[in-house]
matplotlib code that plots the C-alpha trace (Angstrom):
import matplotlib.pyplot as plt

x = [181.0, 183.8, 186.6, 187.7, 184.5, 185.4, 184.2, 181.9, 180.0, 180.1, 176.4, 175.1, 175.6, 174.5, 171.3, 170.8, 171.4, 168.6, 166.4, 166.8, 166.7, 167.6, 169.0, 172.8, 173.4, 171.7, 174.3, 177.0, 177.0, 176.4, 179.3, 181.8, 180.9, 181.1, 184.6, 185.7, 183.6, 185.7, 187.6, 185.3, 183.4, 187.1, 187.1, 183.4, 182.2, 178.7, 177.8, 177.6, 176.1, 173.5, 173.1, 173.6, 174.6, 172.0, 169.5, 171.6, 171.5, 167.2, 165.4, 163.0, 160.4, 160.1, 157.1, 156.3, 153.7, 150.9, 151.7, 148.9, 149.3, 148.0, 150.2, 149.7, 147.7, 145.4, 146.6, 146.7, 150.6, 151.4, 154.8, 156.0, 156.8, 159.9, 160.8, 163.4, 163.0, 166.4, 167.9, 167.0, 169.0, 171.1, 167.9, 164.9, 165.2, 167.6, 167.6, 167.5, 164.6, 165.7, 163.5, 165.0, 164.2, 166.8, 164.9, 163.5, 163.7, 167.7, 168.6, 166.5, 168.0, 171.5, 171.2, 169.5, 172.7, 174.6, 173.1, 172.9, 177.0, 177.6, 174.8, 176.8, 180.0, 178.8, 178.1, 174.9, 171.2, 170.3, 169.3, 169.7, 166.9, 166.1, 163.2, 161.8, 160.5, 161.1, 159.7, 162.0, 161.3, 163.5, 160.9, 158.4, 156.7, 156.7, 152.6, 153.4, 156.2, 154.1, 150.7, 153.4, 155.2, 151.8, 150.6, 153.7, 153.6, 149.7, 151.3, 154.7, 153.5, 151.3, 155.2, 157.4, 157.6, 160.5, 160.9, 160.1, 161.7, 163.1, 163.2, 165.8, 166.8, 169.1, 169.2, 166.2, 164.9, 165.9, 164.4, 161.8, 160.4, 160.8, 158.9, 155.8, 156.1, 156.3, 153.5, 151.4, 152.5, 151.4, 147.8, 147.1, 148.1, 147.5, 151.0, 153.6, 156.4, 159.4, 161.6, 159.5, 161.5, 165.0, 166.9, 164.0, 164.2, 165.9, 163.2, 160.8, 163.2, 166.1, 169.6, 172.2, 174.9, 172.6, 173.1, 177.1, 177.1, 178.3, 180.7, 181.9, 182.6, 184.3, 186.6, 187.3, 187.5, 190.2, 191.9, 192.3, 193.5, 196.2, 197.6, 198.3, 200.9, 201.8, 200.5, 197.6, 194.9, 196.4, 198.0, 196.1, 194.7, 191.2, 188.3, 184.5, 181.9, 178.9, 177.7, 175.1, 174.9, 177.1, 179.4, 179.1, 180.3, 182.8, 184.6, 183.9, 185.4, 188.8, 189.1, 188.4, 191.6, 193.7, 193.2, 192.2, 189.1, 190.0, 186.9, 182.6, 180.5, 176.7, 175.1, 176.5, 179.6, 182.4, 183.5, 187.5, 189.0, 192.6, 192.4, 190.3, 186.2, 184.3, 182.1, 179.6, 179.3, 178.0, 176.2, 174.3, 173.5, 172.6, 170.7, 169.2, 168.8, 168.4, 171.1, 173.4, 177.2, 178.0, 176.4, 179.2, 181.1, 179.1, 180.6, 184.4, 185.2, 188.6, 187.0, 186.5, 183.6, 183.3, 180.3, 180.1, 183.3, 185.2, 186.3, 188.2, 190.6, 191.6, 195.3, 194.5, 195.8, 192.6, 189.7, 186.2, 183.5, 180.1, 177.5, 176.2, 176.4, 179.2, 180.6, 184.1, 185.3, 188.6, 190.0, 188.7, 190.4, 193.7, 193.6, 193.7, 196.2, 198.5, 198.2, 199.5, 196.2, 197.3, 193.8, 190.5, 187.4, 183.6, 180.8, 178.1, 177.3, 179.1, 180.5, 183.3, 183.2, 184.8, 187.4, 187.9, 188.8, 190.8, 192.8, 193.1, 193.8, 197.1, 198.2, 198.3, 195.4, 193.9, 190.6, 188.0, 184.6, 181.4, 179.7, 182.4, 183.3, 180.0, 178.7, 178.5, 175.2, 173.1, 175.1, 173.9, 170.7, 171.2, 171.8, 169.1, 166.9, 168.5, 168.1, 164.1, 163.8, 165.0, 163.2, 166.8, 168.8, 172.8, 174.8, 176.9, 179.8, 178.7, 176.9, 180.3, 182.6, 180.4, 180.6, 184.0, 184.6, 182.0, 183.9, 187.5, 186.2, 184.8, 188.2, 190.1, 187.9, 188.0, 192.0, 192.0, 189.6, 192.2, 194.8, 193.5, 192.2, 195.8, 195.7, 196.2, 195.3, 192.0, 189.2, 186.9, 187.7, 187.7, 184.6, 183.2, 183.8, 183.5, 180.0, 179.2, 180.2, 178.3, 175.2, 175.7, 176.5, 173.1, 171.4, 172.8, 171.9, 168.4, 167.8, 166.2, 164.0]
y = [126.2, 124.0, 127.0, 125.7, 127.1, 130.7, 133.4, 134.8, 131.3, 131.1, 133.3, 131.4, 127.8, 129.3, 130.3, 126.5, 125.1, 127.9, 126.8, 123.0, 122.2, 118.6, 117.4, 117.0, 114.5, 117.4, 119.5, 117.6, 117.2, 120.9, 121.3, 119.4, 121.0, 124.6, 123.7, 123.5, 126.9, 130.0, 129.8, 129.5, 132.5, 134.3, 132.8, 133.2, 135.9, 136.4, 133.1, 134.7, 137.9, 135.8, 133.6, 130.6, 128.5, 129.5, 128.3, 125.1, 124.1, 124.6, 122.0, 122.7, 120.5, 119.0, 116.0, 114.0, 111.8, 108.7, 105.5, 102.8, 99.6, 96.0, 93.6, 89.8, 89.4, 92.1, 95.2, 98.8, 100.2, 103.6, 104.4, 107.8, 108.3, 111.2, 112.6, 116.0, 116.8, 119.0, 120.3, 120.2, 122.4, 119.8, 117.4, 115.4, 114.8, 111.5, 109.5, 106.8, 105.7, 103.9, 102.0, 101.4, 102.5, 105.4, 107.3, 110.6, 114.0, 114.9, 111.7, 112.1, 115.7, 114.5, 112.0, 114.4, 117.2, 114.7, 113.5, 116.5, 116.9, 113.1, 113.4, 116.4, 114.6, 112.1, 114.2, 113.6, 115.4, 114.6, 117.0, 116.0, 113.8, 111.3, 109.5, 106.6, 105.8, 104.4, 101.5, 98.3, 95.4, 92.7, 90.4, 91.3, 88.5, 89.5, 90.0, 92.8, 94.2, 94.7, 96.0, 98.8, 99.6, 99.8, 102.4, 103.9, 104.1, 105.8, 108.8, 109.2, 108.3, 111.9, 113.2, 111.5, 111.1, 109.6, 113.7, 115.0, 113.0, 109.5, 107.1, 104.5, 102.0, 102.3, 100.4, 98.2, 98.6, 96.1, 94.3, 93.6, 96.3, 98.3, 95.4, 96.4, 100.2, 100.1, 97.5, 100.2, 103.1, 101.6, 100.6, 104.1, 105.7, 103.4, 103.7, 101.7, 104.5, 101.9, 105.9, 106.7, 104.4, 102.6, 99.1, 97.2, 93.3, 92.7, 91.3, 94.1, 97.4, 96.9, 97.1, 94.8, 95.9, 98.1, 95.3, 95.7, 99.3, 101.3, 98.4, 98.0, 101.9, 102.4, 100.0, 101.9, 104.9, 103.3, 102.1, 105.4, 107.4, 104.4, 104.7, 108.4, 107.6, 104.0, 101.4, 98.9, 96.6, 93.1, 92.0, 94.3, 92.9, 94.5, 95.3, 95.6, 96.7, 95.1, 92.6, 94.4, 94.6, 97.3, 95.5, 92.2, 93.4, 95.5, 92.4, 90.9, 93.4, 93.8, 89.6, 90.0, 92.7, 90.5, 91.9, 90.1, 90.8, 89.4, 90.9, 91.7, 92.8, 93.5, 95.4, 92.2, 91.7, 90.9, 88.0, 87.8, 85.0, 85.3, 83.7, 85.6, 85.6, 83.5, 85.6, 82.7, 81.8, 86.0, 85.8, 83.2, 84.1, 87.4, 87.3, 83.9, 83.3, 86.5, 85.1, 87.1, 87.1, 84.9, 81.9, 82.1, 79.8, 76.8, 76.9, 78.2, 77.2, 77.9, 82.0, 83.8, 85.8, 88.9, 89.6, 93.4, 93.6, 96.4, 95.6, 98.6, 97.1, 94.3, 94.9, 96.1, 97.9, 99.6, 100.0, 100.2, 101.8, 100.6, 99.7, 103.1, 106.9, 107.5, 104.1, 105.4, 107.9, 109.2, 106.6, 104.2, 106.2, 106.7, 102.9, 102.4, 104.2, 102.9, 99.6, 100.2, 101.3, 103.1, 104.4, 104.6, 103.9, 105.1, 102.7, 104.2, 107.7, 110.3, 106.6, 108.5, 111.3, 114.8, 113.5, 110.6, 112.3, 114.7, 111.5, 110.7, 113.4, 114.4, 111.3, 111.3, 108.5, 108.5, 109.1, 108.9, 110.8, 108.8, 111.1, 110.8, 107.1, 105.6, 107.7, 104.5, 103.3, 106.7, 106.9, 103.5, 103.5, 107.2, 104.5, 102.1, 105.4, 105.9, 102.4, 102.9, 106.0, 104.5, 100.8, 99.0, 96.9, 96.7, 94.0, 93.6, 94.0, 97.9, 98.9, 98.2, 99.4, 102.7, 102.6, 102.5, 105.3, 107.4, 106.7, 107.4, 110.8, 111.3, 110.9, 113.0, 116.1, 115.4, 115.6, 118.3, 120.7, 120.2, 120.9, 124.1, 125.4, 123.9, 120.8, 118.4, 114.6, 116.4, 114.1, 116.0, 119.2, 118.7, 116.7, 119.1, 122.2, 120.3, 119.3, 122.7, 124.5, 122.3, 123.0, 126.5, 127.7, 125.9, 127.7, 130.6, 130.3, 129.9, 133.3, 133.4, 130.1]
z = [60.5, 58.7, 58.5, 55.2, 53.8, 51.8, 53.8, 51.3, 51.1, 55.1, 55.3, 52.8, 54.0, 57.9, 55.7, 54.4, 57.9, 59.2, 56.0, 56.7, 60.5, 61.4, 58.4, 59.0, 56.2, 53.8, 55.9, 55.2, 51.6, 50.9, 53.0, 51.3, 47.7, 48.7, 50.3, 46.7, 45.3, 47.0, 43.7, 41.1, 42.6, 42.3, 38.5, 37.4, 39.7, 37.6, 39.8, 43.2, 40.8, 39.5, 43.1, 41.5, 44.7, 46.7, 44.1, 43.5, 47.1, 47.1, 45.3, 42.8, 44.0, 47.2, 47.5, 50.5, 51.0, 52.7, 51.5, 52.9, 52.4, 53.5, 55.2, 55.0, 58.2, 56.7, 59.1, 57.4, 57.9, 56.8, 55.4, 54.1, 50.7, 49.1, 45.7, 45.9, 42.2, 42.7, 39.8, 36.3, 34.4, 32.2, 32.0, 33.1, 37.3, 37.6, 40.1, 42.7, 44.9, 48.4, 50.7, 54.2, 57.8, 57.9, 55.1, 56.2, 53.9, 54.8, 53.5, 50.7, 50.0, 50.5, 47.8, 45.3, 46.1, 45.4, 42.2, 40.6, 40.3, 39.7, 36.9, 35.7, 35.4, 33.0, 30.7, 29.8, 29.7, 33.0, 35.8, 39.4, 41.9, 44.4, 46.3, 48.7, 51.7, 55.0, 54.5, 55.0, 52.2, 54.3, 55.8, 53.5, 51.5, 47.5, 48.0, 50.7, 48.4, 45.6, 47.3, 48.9, 45.5, 43.8, 46.4, 46.5, 42.9, 42.6, 43.9, 42.3, 38.8, 38.7, 39.1, 36.7, 32.9, 30.3, 30.0, 33.6, 35.8, 35.7, 39.1, 39.7, 42.0, 44.6, 48.4, 49.3, 45.4, 42.9, 40.1, 42.1, 43.4, 39.8, 38.1, 41.3, 40.7, 36.6, 36.2, 38.5, 36.3, 33.3, 34.9, 35.9, 32.8, 30.0, 28.5, 28.1, 28.7, 29.1, 29.6, 33.0, 34.8, 35.0, 36.4, 34.6, 33.4, 30.4, 29.1, 29.3, 28.2, 30.6, 30.2, 30.2, 32.2, 34.5, 37.8, 37.1, 36.2, 39.7, 40.8, 37.4, 37.3, 40.5, 39.5, 36.4, 37.9, 40.4, 37.6, 36.2, 39.3, 39.8, 35.7, 37.6, 39.1, 37.2, 39.4, 38.3, 40.2, 38.9, 42.5, 44.4, 47.8, 48.6, 50.7, 50.1, 52.1, 51.2, 49.7, 47.6, 44.2, 43.7, 46.1, 44.3, 41.3, 42.4, 43.7, 40.1, 38.0, 40.3, 40.0, 36.2, 36.5, 38.5, 41.8, 45.1, 47.2, 50.6, 52.7, 52.1, 54.9, 55.8, 58.6, 61.1, 60.2, 57.7, 55.8, 55.9, 53.7, 52.6, 49.4, 48.1, 48.4, 46.6, 44.3, 43.3, 47.3, 47.6, 44.8, 45.5, 49.1, 48.5, 45.2, 44.9, 49.0, 50.2, 53.2, 55.6, 54.9, 57.9, 55.6, 53.6, 56.3, 55.3, 51.9, 53.0, 56.7, 56.1, 55.9, 59.0, 60.2, 62.3, 64.0, 64.3, 63.2, 61.4, 57.8, 57.8, 60.0, 57.3, 55.5, 52.2, 48.6, 47.6, 50.0, 48.1, 50.6, 49.2, 51.6, 53.3, 53.7, 56.7, 57.1, 57.1, 59.6, 60.9, 62.6, 60.4, 57.9, 59.6, 60.3, 56.3, 55.4, 58.7, 57.3, 53.5, 51.7, 48.9, 47.0, 47.9, 45.6, 47.0, 45.9, 48.1, 48.2, 50.8, 52.8, 54.4, 57.1, 56.8, 58.9, 57.1, 53.7, 55.4, 57.1, 52.7, 51.6, 54.4, 53.3, 50.1, 48.9, 46.0, 47.3, 44.8, 45.9, 45.2, 43.1, 40.4, 41.5, 41.6, 38.7, 36.7, 37.6, 36.5, 33.4, 32.4, 33.3, 31.3, 28.4, 29.0, 28.9, 25.2, 24.6, 25.4, 23.6, 20.3, 21.0, 20.8, 22.9, 23.0, 23.4, 27.2, 25.8, 23.5, 26.6, 29.1, 26.5, 26.7, 30.7, 30.5, 28.2, 30.3, 33.8, 31.9, 30.7, 33.9, 35.7, 33.3, 33.4, 37.7, 36.9, 34.5, 36.7, 40.0, 38.3, 36.4, 40.3, 41.6, 43.4, 40.8, 42.1, 44.3, 42.6, 45.6, 44.2, 41.1, 40.6, 42.9, 40.4, 37.1, 37.7, 39.9, 36.8, 33.9, 35.8, 36.8, 33.3, 32.2, 34.8, 33.7, 29.9, 31.1, 33.3, 36.6, 37.4]

ax = plt.figure().add_subplot(projection="3d")
ax.plot(x, y, z, "-o")
ax.set_aspect("equal")
plt.show()
């Protein structure tokens, strides 16, 4: 038990651990939120009386199902599918699908729990949910991915809908996978219900800026944090972990704002290029050719590749952890601080361990937690839903402007709540409290359901 959890909430947290054994990522996500809520219960005792916290930590629905499919050798394969519909107080469940071998119920519940508060911070009418499978699309042919996605949607379709639950992409689920799943949904239901899933192709209901949204949004949030301290991104040296969509478009926006990203990575190692990462090469490797980041050296021999290297060793002004959960620990955080890092913006979900967060906060580093900083993805997914509902299509500039406004509002809301509760600039506290209060008030209004 973390001693920083309010003593009134300790029994709640212990009961959550008892009821959800072995789900360590879920425990971590819940603990991080509960650590912020002691002062909230003092100001709003009705939340405790109506057991809002206990109810919000228990998913409304948890769906686990078998996903059988046939590979290219005509061998039957079996995977497991998940959809956790966590909280619908603010609107239909909204959250991505993750296809990765690490996926199990605890991962999906951690992501879904975070999604509740992330979605609440956007101010948009969406609840929180998450899903996925332990299927690994890496190394699979397009035909194998298609057959898996069709089997996955054959079960999932009965649980989703534009007014019920709207999935999107996440790790391992991009435009290809979304297309196959939507096609199967349309085939089964005989309905072109574009708003049932987001992340679609631009020719058939997708939204401009959706691909860029999480990375762009993270940079917009960090830009606002820096402005509080009269700083800018211009001229700053940055590092970005990962090399998928979030990382690529984080790099793109940093470069647009005058910063320089000198390192990015994948699960094998990282590239360091002191003159700045050549984004077009990274896009070529990762988006078109599906190759590893080490192949960057074929284009820039002056760069360095460190196999299994630790990207957090690279000195920087701003760090953007954008790969996966718990990728940045206490030791890494201390190294970043020692090397002069002044700000951290989380593009991934919960990429920093509790020890790492503590190091940043004690060093007075500007630290943007994922539930606030990476909310741009789900915000733009919701903008896609709006366009689908009105049979409309917005321009890139118009949609990016709406995204920028949403991220600015999220920043300001988090900062205001941190001030209100006596810790100005503590964005963890501000994000947790702001998101929680919005959901809690909606739950109170709807009674015990």
